Backbone as CSV, one residue per row, in Angstrom:
resi,resn,N_x,N_y,N_z,CA_x,CA_y,CA_z,C_x,C_y,C_z
1,MET,27.509,-33.035,15.097,26.737,-31.749,15.542,26.895,-30.547,14.499
2,LEU,28.439,-30.776,14.257,28.924,-29.466,13.251,28.279,-29.632,11.850
3,GLN,27.949,-30.843,11.508,27.316,-31.007,10.046,25.821,-30.839,9.963
4,GLU,25.157,-30.982,11.171,23.702,-30.594,11.542,23.431,-29.101,11.482
5,LEU,24.519,-28.238,11.848,24.283,-26.865,11.893,24.985,-26.319,10.474
6,GLU,25.860,-27.225,9.617,26.089,-26.578,8.166,24.800,-26.764,7.522
7,LEU,24.213,-28.053,7.541,22.820,-28.352,7.059,22.086,-27.182,7.354
8,GLU,21.789,-27.009,8.377,20.815,-25.864,8.702,20.848,-24.687,7.823
9,GLY,22.258,-24.315,7.980,22.608,-23.028,7.514,22.439,-23.020,6.137
10,LEU,22.806,-24.196,5.417,22.800,-24.363,4.034,21.096,-24.305,3.446
11,PHE,20.384,-24.949,4.235,18.912,-25.020,3.938,18.293,-23.523,4.247
12,ALA,18.619,-22.779,5.245,18.235,-21.403,5.246,18.731,-20.271,4.177
13,ILE,19.825,-20.758,3.618,20.200,-20.068,2.711,19.585,-20.308,1.530
14,ILE,19.201,-21.504,1.141,18.593,-21.896,-0.034,17.015,-21.279,-0.158
15,LEU,16.375,-21.740,1.451,15.029,-21.161,1.257,14.950,-19.507,0.974
16,SER,16.116,-18.781,1.581,15.934,-17.065,1.801,16.217,-16.800,0.332
17,LEU,16.732,-17.689,-0.586,17.170,-17.289,-2.222,16.037,-17.802,-2.833
18,SER,15.287,-18.787,-2.496,14.466,-19.123,-3.660,12.939,-18.419,-3.073
19,LEU,12.789,-17.905,-2.193,11.429,-17.202,-2.028,11.185,-16.389,-2.965
20,PRO,12.431,-15.079,-3.248,12.101,-13.867,-4.040,11.783,-14.672,-5.736
21,ILE,12.518,-15.869,-5.974,12.495,-16.215,-7.127,10.889,-16.907,-7.418
22,VAL,10.479,-17.612,-6.382,9.167,-18.344,-6.378,7.927,-16.926,-6.270
23,ALA,8.219,-15.821,-5.701,7.278,-14.659,-5.836,7.169,-14.209,-7.455
24,VAL,8.432,-13.914,-7.732,8.461,-13.392,-9.087,7.713,-14.471,-10.197
25,VAL,8.205,-15.593,-10.075,7.303,-16.449,-10.732,5.822,-16.613,-10.642
26,MET,5.318,-16.230,-9.371,3.786,-16.355,-9.091,3.426,-15.279,-9.780
27,VAL,4.074,-14.009,-9.776,3.325,-13.113,-10.060,2.984,-12.873,-11.545
28,PHE,4.199,-13.425,-11.981,4.278,-14.013,-13.859,2.841,-14.718,-14.134
29,ILE,3.013,-15.831,-13.303,1.836,-16.756,-13.508,0.386,-15.964,-13.233
30,THR,0.556,-15.431,-12.499,-0.901,-14.439,-12.274,-1.288,-13.567,-13.176
31,SER,-0.201,-13.021,-13.418,-0.679,-11.577,-14.751,-0.888,-12.513,-16.146
32,ILE,-0.413,-13.739,-16.218,-0.571,-14.338,-17.520,-2.110,-14.984,-17.314
33,LYS,-2.537,-15.614,-16.086,-3.734,-16.266,-15.953,-4.986,-15.046,-16.400
34,LYS,-4.593,-13.907,-15.551,-5.483,-12.722,-15.651,-5.761,-12.425,-17.147
35,LYS,-4.672,-12.158,-18.040,-4.862,-11.945,-19.384,-5.367,-12.679,-20.111
36,ASN,-5.423,-14.147,-19.827,-6.105,-15.187,-20.441,-7.756,-15.109,-20.239
37,ARG,-7.859,-14.837,-18.806,-9.286,-14.406,-18.163,-9.891,-13.483,-19.034
38,GLU,-9.260,-12.285,-19.154,-9.986,-10.955,-19.866,-10.041,-11.338,-21.292
39,THR,-9.164,-12.216,-22.054,-9.166,-12.314,-23.326,-10.463,-13.049,-23.541
40,GLN,-10.718,-14.144,-22.717,-11.919,-15.101,-22.948,-13.133,-14.245,-22.711
41,LEU,-13.189,-13.408,-21.401,-14.195,-12.636,-21.190,-14.832,-11.827,-22.619
42,ARG,-13.606,-11.185,-22.918,-13.872,-10.330,-24.486,-14.741,-10.974,-25.317
43,LEU,-13.694,-12.021,-25.522,-14.370,-12.826,-26.829,-15.957,-13.236,-26.607
44,ALA,-15.963,-13.680,-25.182,-17.525,-14.035,-24.756,-18.307,-12.807,-25.211
45,LEU,-17.979,-11.605,-24.723,-18.872,-10.645,-25.018,-19.157,-10.131,-26.483
46,ILE,-17.948,-10.398,-27.168,-18.142,-10.330,-28.721,-18.966,-11.248,-29.477
47,GLU,-18.930,-12.458,-29.068,-20.069,-13.360,-29.474,-21.351,-12.955,-29.140
48,LYS,-21.603,-12.402,-28.075,-23.031,-12.232,-27.800,-23.237,-10.700,-28.497
49,GLY,-22.583,-10.206,-29.324,-22.939,-8.905,-29.890,-22.406,-7.694,-29.432
50,THR,-21.682,-7.760,-28.488,-20.864,-6.485,-28.513,-19.939,-6.207,-29.595
51,ASP,-19.557,-4.872,-29.485,-18.585,-4.574,-30.522,-17.280,-4.424,-29.796
52,PRO,-16.393,-4.763,-30.372,-14.784,-5.210,-30.017,-14.185,-3.712,-29.041
53,GLU,-14.521,-2.855,-29.456,-14.116,-1.753,-28.453,-14.844,-1.522,-27.385
54,THR,-15.927,-1.894,-27.424,-16.671,-1.739,-26.084,-16.589,-2.595,-24.956
55,ALA,-16.342,-3.957,-25.687,-16.029,-4.902,-24.968,-14.668,-4.961,-24.159
56,LYS,-13.364,-4.220,-25.223,-12.007,-3.689,-24.250,-12.358,-2.898,-23.224
57,LEU,-13.448,-1.721,-23.391,-13.438,-0.680,-22.476,-14.323,-1.655,-21.380
58,LEU,-15.047,-2.647,-21.405,-16.092,-3.080,-20.036,-15.074,-3.711,-19.432
59,ILE,-13.821,-4.479,-20.073,-12.629,-5.549,-19.331,-11.879,-4.695,-18.489
60,GLU,-11.375,-3.358,-19.255,-9.984,-2.835,-18.963,-10.337,-2.292,-17.580
61,GLU,-9.470,-2.277,-16.492,-9.685,-1.700,-15.096,-9.249,-0.209,-15.515
62,HIS,-10.091,0.455,-14.504,-10.117,1.889,-14.493,-9.260,2.285,-13.415
63,GLU,-8.327,3.235,-13.609,-7.377,3.916,-12.769,-8.246,4.641,-11.591
64,GLU,-7.539,4.322,-10.210,-8.564,5.050,-9.175,-7.979,6.592,-9.137
65,LYS,-8.782,7.291,-8.780,-8.732,8.666,-8.733,-7.605,8.945,-7.576
66,HIS,-6.716,9.895,-8.278,-5.389,10.210,-7.637,-5.840,11.158,-6.347
67,ASN,-5.720,11.297,-5.247,-5.730,11.496,-4.066,-4.862,12.675,-3.884
68,LYS,-5.113,14.030,-4.229,-4.216,14.892,-4.082,-3.596,15.222,-2.922
69,TYR,-4.307,14.753,-1.672,-3.954,14.880,-0.384,-3.055,13.819,0.380
70,SER,-2.805,12.980,-0.763,-1.675,11.749,0.043,-0.297,12.317,0.450
71,SER,0.277,13.116,-0.367,1.420,13.675,0.410,1.285,14.148,1.883
72,LEU,0.121,14.925,1.684,-0.017,15.572,2.984,-0.256,14.461,4.279
73,ARG,-1.088,13.820,3.813,-1.476,12.603,4.830,-0.046,12.001,5.249
74,TRP,0.490,11.798,4.263,2.006,10.611,4.851,2.905,11.550,5.398
75,ALA,2.787,12.744,4.780,4.123,13.844,5.748,3.187,14.137,7.261
76,CYS,1.894,14.161,7.404,1.496,14.313,8.922,1.723,12.762,9.509
77,ILE,1.744,11.923,9.080,1.739,10.756,9.722,3.278,10.262,10.005
78,LEU,4.394,10.841,9.183,5.449,10.586,9.491,6.149,11.647,10.783
79,ILE,5.832,12.839,10.545,5.706,13.812,11.483,5.587,13.278,12.808
80,GLY,4.187,12.929,12.858,3.447,12.318,14.154,4.547,11.167,14.912
81,ALA,5.226,10.435,13.799,5.754,9.031,14.322,7.340,9.584,15.013
82,GLY,7.771,10.682,14.129,9.019,11.274,14.516,9.122,12.134,15.782
83,LEU,7.908,12.560,16.196,7.738,13.470,17.453,7.461,12.339,18.672
84,GLY,6.718,11.175,18.331,6.550,10.350,19.152,7.957,9.706,19.402
85,ALA,8.725,9.457,18.383,10.094,8.803,18.901,10.729,10.068,19.799
86,LEU,11.013,11.190,19.228,11.586,12.140,19.996,11.091,12.225,21.466
87,CYS,9.922,12.276,21.671,9.267,12.094,22.913,9.907,11.209,24.034
88,ASN,9.797,9.670,23.084,10.684,8.482,24.021,12.244,8.806,24.163
89,GLY,12.788,9.171,22.934,14.202,9.665,23.421,14.328,10.653,24.725
90,LEU,13.515,11.957,24.855,13.485,12.531,25.879,13.711,12.217,27.257
91,CYS,12.264,11.210,27.243,12.046,10.312,28.374,12.610,9.329,28.424
92,GLY,13.698,8.949,27.676,14.509,7.746,27.981,13.737,6.566,27.993
93,VAL,12.971,6.339,27.227,12.287,5.069,26.938,12.829,3.863,26.411
94,ASP,13.159,2.891,26.678,13.576,1.845,26.197,13.042,1.394,24.897
95,THR,13.713,1.183,23.855,12.800,0.327,22.538,12.025,-0.935,22.984
96,LYS,12.395,-1.572,23.570,12.055,-2.982,24.363,10.684,-2.687,25.087
97,ASP,10.606,-1.591,25.592,9.313,-1.493,26.271,8.166,-1.145,25.472
98,ILE,6.968,-1.166,25.979,5.594,-1.324,24.914,5.317,0.309,24.872
99,TYR,5.818,0.961,25.769,5.550,2.319,25.839,6.036,3.127,24.690
100,PHE,7.191,2.432,24.289,7.979,3.100,23.000,7.042,3.164,21.850
101,TRP,6.598,1.986,21.563,5.689,1.727,20.342,4.404,2.425,20.890
102,ILE,3.728,2.443,21.616,2.462,3.325,22.116,2.586,4.792,21.732
103,ALA,4.034,5.161,22.241,3.980,6.915,21.828,4.336,6.862,20.626
104,ILE,5.141,6.003,19.685,5.103,6.463,18.210,3.554,6.068,17.347
105,ALA,2.664,5.189,18.163,1.460,4.800,17.410,0.321,6.352,17.741
106,ALA,0.692,6.434,18.912,-0.243,7.713,19.326,0.380,8.728,18.387
107,GLY,1.581,9.013,18.087,1.919,10.142,17.420,1.411,10.065,15.808
108,MET,1.403,8.791,15.472,1.110,8.816,14.162,-0.389,9.121,13.573
109,GLY,-1.206,8.397,14.900,-2.628,9.018,14.896,-2.785,10.151,15.047
110,ILE,-2.260,10.723,15.909,-2.258,12.412,16.071,-1.998,12.915,14.717
111,GLY,-1.205,12.741,14.075,-0.761,13.171,12.837,-1.910,12.839,11.312
112,LEU,-2.257,11.556,11.620,-3.807,11.380,10.729,-4.635,12.082,11.035
113,LEU,-5.031,12.325,12.361,-6.228,13.350,12.858,-5.776,14.860,12.569
114,ILE,-4.638,15.222,12.112,-4.269,16.526,11.567,-4.567,16.682,10.257
115,SER,-4.121,15.779,9.696,-4.096,15.917,8.096,-5.425,15.699,7.852
116,PHE,-6.428,14.599,8.484,-7.915,14.698,8.158,-8.399,16.271,8.353
117,ILE,-8.252,16.877,9.594,-8.730,18.190,9.645,-8.220,18.998,8.469
118,VAL,-7.262,18.990,8.368,-6.402,20.020,7.126,-7.361,19.723,5.953
119,GLU,-7.154,18.258,5.446,-7.742,18.233,4.196,-9.492,18.605,4.169
120,TYR,-10.215,17.996,5.181,-11.514,18.822,5.238,-11.594,20.344,5.030
121,LYS,-10.677,20.802,5.710,-11.006,22.557,5.540,-10.572,22.952,4.273
122,LEU,-9.452,22.326,3.596,-9.020,22.679,2.158,-10.145,22.272,1.257
123,THR,-10.905,20.966,1.526,-11.678,20.308,0.551,-13.136,21.262,0.678
124,LYS,-13.464,21.764,1.975,-14.922,22.574,2.032,-14.377,23.844,1.668
125,LYS,-13.288,24.470,1.473,-12.909,25.845,0.757,-12.919,25.605,-0.669
126,GLU,-12.539,24.637,-1.092,-12.398,24.465,-2.433,-13.716,24.155,-2.787
127,GLN,-14.941,23.530,-2.514,-15.885,23.439,-3.006,-16.966,24.820,-2.728
128,GLN,-16.553,26.033,-1.813,-17.079,27.217,-1.420,-16.341,27.890,-2.994
129,GLU,-15.067,27.913,-3.079,-14.852,28.549,-4.407,-15.739,28.327,-5.718
130,GLN,-16.003,26.700,-5.823,-16.350,26.283,-6.866,-17.783,26.800,-7.062
131,ASN,-18.673,26.756,-6.016,-20.055,27.202,-5.903,-20.129,28.879,-6.319
132,GLU,-19.225,29.525,-5.516,-19.036,31.014,-5.851,-18.744,31.352,-7.565
133,ALA,-18.084,30.367,-7.950,-17.669,30.635,-9.559,-18.791,30.406,-10.633
């Protein structure tokens, strides 16, 4: 019985240590395959008559536009989660109770709604200023 527990523990340790290693190796392999695909596609475009710089621009990934209100959104969500947790603490709700998580989720939803309203008003104000200028 003792040997079975030791083997289970050893097996758990080996698996927990091997998962991050496997994840890093998989990311590395994926990035190499992606580069190879991009190179093959670029060569195919060049063979069809596209100049190399245009082929490179066609294949490059474009960066997504940065959302300038993302900090506001996250701040409102976290404040809402904190207020939900505060309400739980004041009401004496146990963390094992489903109402604990419902209150936190509701607080996060209210925070997200508030951030949407603020973003909408700020965007509308910016558009009016641009139209006046």
